[in-house]
Structures are given as structure tokens and as C-alpha cells.
N, C-alpha and C positions, 0 to 999 in steps of 0.2 A: 236169449236176447243177443243180437249182434252189435258190435261196436262200430261206430262210424270210422271209415278209413282215415279221415283227417285226424281224428283223435289218436289213432294208433301211430300215425306219422309224427305227430307232435311228441308223443311219448318217446319214440325212437330218437328224435332229434335231441330231446332232453337227455336221454341216456348217453348219446354221443357227446353232447356238450359236457356232461359230467365226467366222461372218460377222457376229456382233453382234446377232442377233435376240433381243430380251429375253424372248420367250416360249418359246424353245427349251430353255434350261437348266431352267426349272421343269418342263417336260414330261419331260425326262430324269430329273429328280429324282423326279417322280411315278412313273415306271416302275421306277426302280432303288433308291429309298431303303429300302424295306422289305427288299429282298434284301441290301443293304449292312449294314443294322442286324442282320439275322439272322446274317450272316457275322461281324460284329464280336462278337456274343454268343458264337458258337462259338469264336472266337479268345481272348476274354478271360474268358468265363464270368462276366460282370458286365454286367447289363442297363443300369445307369446309365452305366457307362463306354462301353458299346457305342453308346448314343445320342449321346454326346459325340464318339466316334470317327467315327461316320457323318456327323455334322454337320461335323466338321473335314475329313473326306474331301471333302464337297461344296464347302467353301471352297477347298480345294486344286484341285479339278476346275474350279471357276469361274475361278480365277486362271490356270490352266495349259491350259485346253481348246484354246487356239490352238496350243499346242506339239505336240498329238497329230497326227502326220502321217497316220496311217491310221485313218479313222473306224471301220473294221471291227474295230479292236482296242480300241474303247472299253471293252468288258466287262473284258478282261484289264488294261487300263490302270487303270481305276477299282479293280479288285480289288487291283492292286499298290499303289496309293496307300493303300487301306484297310489292307492288310497292313502296310505301313510305319508307318502311324499307330498301328495296334494294337501293333506291335512296340515302338514308342517308349513307349506307355503301359505295356506289360508290363515294360519295362526300368525305368521310373520306379517301378513297384510293387515290383520286386525290390530296388531301392536303398533303398526305405523299409522293407522287411521287417526287416532286421537291427536297425533302430532301434526297432521296435515290440515290444510284449510278445509272447512266443511264444503261439501259439494253443493252446488246450487240446487234449490228445490225445483222439481219439475211438476207441472200441473197435470200432465197426461197420465192415464191409467197404466201405461206401459212401465213407468217407473215403479209403481207399486207392485206390479207383476214381477218385475225384475228383482225388487227387494224381497218379495215372497220366495222367488226361486233361489236367491242367494241364501236366505234364511233356511230353506229346506236343505240346500247343499251343505251348509254349515252343520245343521242338525244331523244329517247322515254321517258326515265326517267325524262327529263327536260320539257316535254310537260305539258300543263295545265292538271290537274287531269281528267277533263271530256274527253279530247282528249286522254290522256294516257290510260284511262280505256277501251275505245272503241278499241284502237290499241291492247292492251293486249288480250282482248276477241276475236278479229278477227284473229290476227296473231299468238298469242302464245297459246291460248286455242282452236283455230280452230273452233270457233263458227260461225254459219251463221249470217248474219246481223239481221235476225229475232230473233235468240237466244240471241244475244248481246243486242238488244233493250229490250227484255223481262227481261234479267238479270239486266239491268240498269233502268228498269221501265220507258222507254221513247218511244215515237212513232218511228216507223221504219224510217220515213222521217228525224227525228232528228238524229237518229243513222247514217244514210247515210250522212247527212250534217256534223256531227262531224268527221266521217271517212275521208271525202273529205278534211276538214280543217286540220286534222291531217296529211294527206298525203302531202298537200301543205306545211305545216309548216316543216315537216321532210325533204322534198325536199329542201327547202330553207336553212335549218340548215346544211344539208349534203353538199350542193353545196358551202356554205359559213360558215365554222365552227365558225368564229368569231361572227356569228349571235346569238349564244347561249348566249353570253355575253351581247348582246343588248336587248334580250327579257326578 
């Protein structure tokens, strides 16, 4: 099986960044920033927050790139950092909501769809990181199960198992929203 040229280029850029090459990290950012921002928008449903979250993710990547042991896992690692940063933002927003004035009720179905989407995002962000990473790669990044397994450096069977467990957990959480407080 041959590896995609872009994946090899990314790995080389990660190795260069880890060795201190000042040009490597900006090149990584050039390739990944738009995707991270799009992912943050999907997670937060807030474009301004997404830009800040993507920027904070790059700060964390820059500080911690040397700790990444397997450059082939850069995609999953960066996605995990972004997801954690987005989860922190979502939690901050949730803490602020009770103190703010209640939003006016809307009678159209778009509002309930938006609430459902936000509930799903919140549920995904509260998953165990291993489960959250597979969900993000499969449903947000549109990776195949094989690509997700490779990005996470796990066997395909493990990726399938984690995806199944994530689906079951999300189904339980969405059917019983109080479940998030118990997990």
C-alpha cells in the first residue's frame, strides 16, 4: 500500500517543525488552518469563536509540536487539540447562559433544528477523547474508517469498535440529555 504524497509532506513538515525549522510551522498552518477553522465552526456554530479557537489551537500546536511522537498522527493530534479548545469554549458559554437573559422563543422549525445541532455538538465534545477523535475524523473530516484508523495509528477493528461505542454513547446522551451529567 502506498502512502499519499501529501501525508508524507505533512510528516516531513512536522519533523522540520520539531527540529526547530522556523519555516515549517507556517507551512503547516498554511495547509491546515482553513480546515481547523471549518471544524471549529462546525463544533461551535460561531464563526468569530471558531477563528479564535483555531488561533488558540495553533498556539498550542506551536508550543507542543516537539511532544508529538508520531508525525503521521499530526492530523488526529491537531484535531484533538482543536476539539479540546472548542469544548472549553462551549463550557464557558454554557456557564454564561444562565446569567444572561433568556433568548426569545422562535416558532419556526429552524430553531429546533439548530438546538438539536447544538445538542449534538455538545454531546460530541463531551465524549471520551478517543471516541470524540474518531467521530470528528469520520463525520466532520469525512475520513473513511481506514483513513481515520491510520490518522489515529490504531487498527481498523479498533477504529470500528470506537465508532460503534461513540454512536451508542451519543444515542444514549441524545435520547436522555441528563445522561451527560451522569457520565
